[in-house]
C-alpha positions as CSV (number, residue, x, y, z in Angstrom):
1,M,20.1,-0.4,-9.9
2,K,17.4,1.7,-9.1
3,K,15.3,0.2,-11.9
4,L,16.0,-3.0,-9.8
5,L,14.9,-2.0,-6.6
6,G,11.8,-0.9,-7.6
7,W,11.0,-3.9,-9.8
8,L,11.9,-6.0,-5.6
9,A,9.6,-3.4,-4.0
10,L,6.6,-4.3,-6.4
11,A,7.6,-8.1,-6.1
12,I,7.0,-8.0,-2.6
13,A,4.4,-5.8,-2.7
14,V,2.3,-8.5,-4.5
15,M,4.0,-11.1,-2.2
16,W,2.6,-9.6,0.5
17,V,-0.8,-8.9,-1.0
18,V,-1.1,-13.0,-2.0
19,K,0.0,-14.3,1.5
20,N,-2.0,-11.1,3.4
21,P,-4.7,-10.0,1.5
22,D,-6.8,-8.8,4.9
23,G,-4.0,-7.0,6.3
24,A,-3.3,-5.1,2.6
25,A,-6.6,-4.5,2.8
26,N,-6.6,-3.0,6.0
27,V,-3.5,-0.9,5.1
28,V,-5.4,0.6,2.0
29,H,-8.8,1.3,3.6
30,Q,-6.5,3.3,6.6
31,I,-4.8,5.1,3.7
32,G,-8.0,6.0,2.2
33,H,-9.4,7.2,5.8
34,A,-6.3,9.4,6.0
35,L,-6.8,11.3,2.6
36,A,-10.3,11.9,3.3
37,T,-9.8,13.3,6.6
38,L,-7.1,15.7,5.4
39,A,-9.5,16.4,2.7
40,A,-11.9,17.2,5.3
41,A,-9.7,19.3,7.4
42,L,-8.7,21.4,4.4
């Protein structure tokens, strides 16, 4: 069951990237910015 949920989450993520690449790129950019800010704060 756990493996099935993992594959389902991956399939949903792939469909989201295909249907909304700008939104997906924005999320990746925000995560990168948050990690950079966190690293700079250390």
